[in-house]
C-alpha positions, 0 to 999 in steps of 0.5 A, spaced: 814 703 118 817 696 120 813 690 117 809 686 121 811 679 122 806 674 121 810 669 125 806 666 131 810 664 137 806 659 141 805 660 148 804 654 153 797 654 152 798 654 144 801 647 144 797 641 142 798 635 146 796 628 146 789 629 150 787 633 144 789 628 139 786 623 143 779 627 143 779 628 136 780 620 135 775 618 139 770 623 136 772 621 129 771 614 131 764 614 134 762 620 129 758 623 134 759 629 140 754 626 145 757 619 144 764 621 144 763 625 150 760 619 154 767 615 152 771 621 154 767 622 161 765 630 159 759 633 158 757 635 151 757 642 151 764 642 154 767 637 149 764 642 143 768 648 147 774 644 147 774 642 139 772 649 138 778 652 142 782 647 138 780 649 132 782 656 133 788 654 136 790 650 129 787 655 125 783 650 121 776 646 122 777 639 124 770 637 123 764 638 118 758 638 122 752 635 118 746 631 119 750 624 119 754 627 125 761 629 126 765 628 119 773 629 120 777 634 115 783 632 112 786 636 118 783 632 123 786 625 119 793 628 119 793 630 127 790 623 128 796 619 123 801 624 126 799 623 133 799 615 133 807 616 132 807 621 138 804 616 142 808 610 140 814 615 142 812 616 148 810 609 150 818 607 148 820 613 153 815 611 158 818 604 158 825 606 158 824 610 164 821 604 167 827 600 166 831 605 169 831 602 176 835 598 180 834 590 180 828 590 185 821 590 181 819 591 174 818 585 168 823 584 163 819 582 157 823 577 152 821 575 145 823 568 142 823 564 136 820 557 136 827 554 135 830 558 141 823 556 145 825 549 144 832 549 144 835 554 150 829 557 153 827 552 158 835 552 160 835 560 161 828 560 165 831 554 170 837 559 171 832 565 172 828 560 177 834 558 181 837 565 182 833 570 187 832 575 183 827 581 185 824 582 178 820 578 173 820 575 166 815 574 161 816 570 155 812 570 148 814 566 142 813 570 135 816 569 128 822 573 126 819 579 123 814 580 129 819 580 134 823 585 130 817 590 130 815 589 137 823 590 139 823 597 135 816 599 138 819 597 145 813 592 146 819 587 148 825 588 151 829 583 148 829 579 142 832 572 141 831 569 134 833 567 127 836 573 125 842 574 121 847 580 120 843 583 115 836 583 119 839 588 125 838 595 124 843 600 125 839 602 132 839 595 135 845 591 137 846 584 137 851 582 143 850 574 142 849 569 137 849 562 136 849 557 130 848 550 129 848 544 124 842 542 121 840 535 120 835 531 117 831 526 122 827 520 119 823 514 123 827 507 124 825 503 118 824 509 113 827 507 106 832 513 107 836 510 113 843 508 110 843 512 104 847 519 104 843 525 103 847 528 097 843 534 096 837 538 099 833 536 092 834 528 095 830 530 101 824 533 097 823 527 094 819 525 101 813 528 104 816 534 109 814 537 115 817 543 119 815 548 123 814 555 120 821 557 119 822 565 118 825 568 111 832 569 115 834 562 115 834 563 107 827 562 105 819 562 107 819 556 110 825 552 110 833 553 107 834 554 100 841 551 098 844 551 091 838 552 088 834 546 091 828 548 095 825 544 101 817 545 100 814 542 106 807 538 105 805 540 112 807 547 116 806 546 123 807 550 130 813 546 133 818 541 133 814 537 138 808 536 133 813 535 127 817 529 131 811 526 133 808 526 125 815 523 123 816 518 128 809 515 126 809 516 118 814 516 112 815 524 113 821 527 114 823 533 118 830 538 118 832 542 124 838 544 129 841 537 131 840 538 139 832 538 138 833 531 136 838 528 141 833 525 145 830 521 140 836 519 136 839 516 143 833 512 144 832 510 137 825 513 135 829 517 130 835 516 125 839 522 123 841 523 116 847 528 115 848 533 109 855 531 105 856 539 107 855 543 113 848 547 113 847 551 119 841 555 123 843 561 126 840 566 131 842 572 135 840 576 141 837 583 139 836 589 144 836 596 144 843 600 146 839 604 151 835 598 154 842 594 154 844 599 160 838 597 164 841 592 170 835 588 170 835 587 162 843 586 162 842 580 167 837 577 162 842 577 157 847 574 161 843 568 162 842 567 155 850 568 154 851 562 158 848 558 152 850 563 146 857 566 144 859 574 145 860 578 139 
């Protein structure tokens, strides 16, 4: 006689779906069939039957029923863990489908680093405002590591921040880049005025304030160069705050030269240059499939007016 196969071929009704996983997650979180039924807007008997049917479907118990309530088994925990990944993938797919439209409607979500926010963003948003676009744009400011994480999860469509080549994953493209010379800024009358900055260590003799500059610039809070480290005494949220402190104290700060042009021109701040060039770098990152979307491409083109193609 031929051997009987133990292989189970799943039919359409045998496949676990996202709603099953959500049900297991809710019951696990509240630990009670009654409470979970209220949250899921079903009756307690209906929810109990659904769980029983799911357990039969997968061939393993998902909960231990005891006096303390519904205690998830390892199988339930596994379902929840893997389900989180599936939900994230579905969100990515849904976002891509949203963007696969014409230029009418929709919102492009842009994430920028703190320096880009102060250096380029106002120009880009003004260009956007002056054009008769039929879509919207929203902007959030985040650190480089958060920007990259949000981009991977499709929480944002575009990330513009202090990324270097090694930061860019294989599944992300960087169509634009920019870089700018770093300078030191001090107030008028500061005893460093007129003295050449020989190295970074000379700057570290003074009290330093900087925004929280990401690791991709070469250190946790500021650049490292030739084994000299700048350790800020104050880490603030933006260069607006840093410049205010520097103008009114003996603190010094450092950053891209364009951030201080108005203050240098007015004499409120004085520029000190390094004897060799030190550069801040930034890139525009986007998923290849997202870059194909018309409204995202339009926003990239707005940034392209102030960044270089690569």
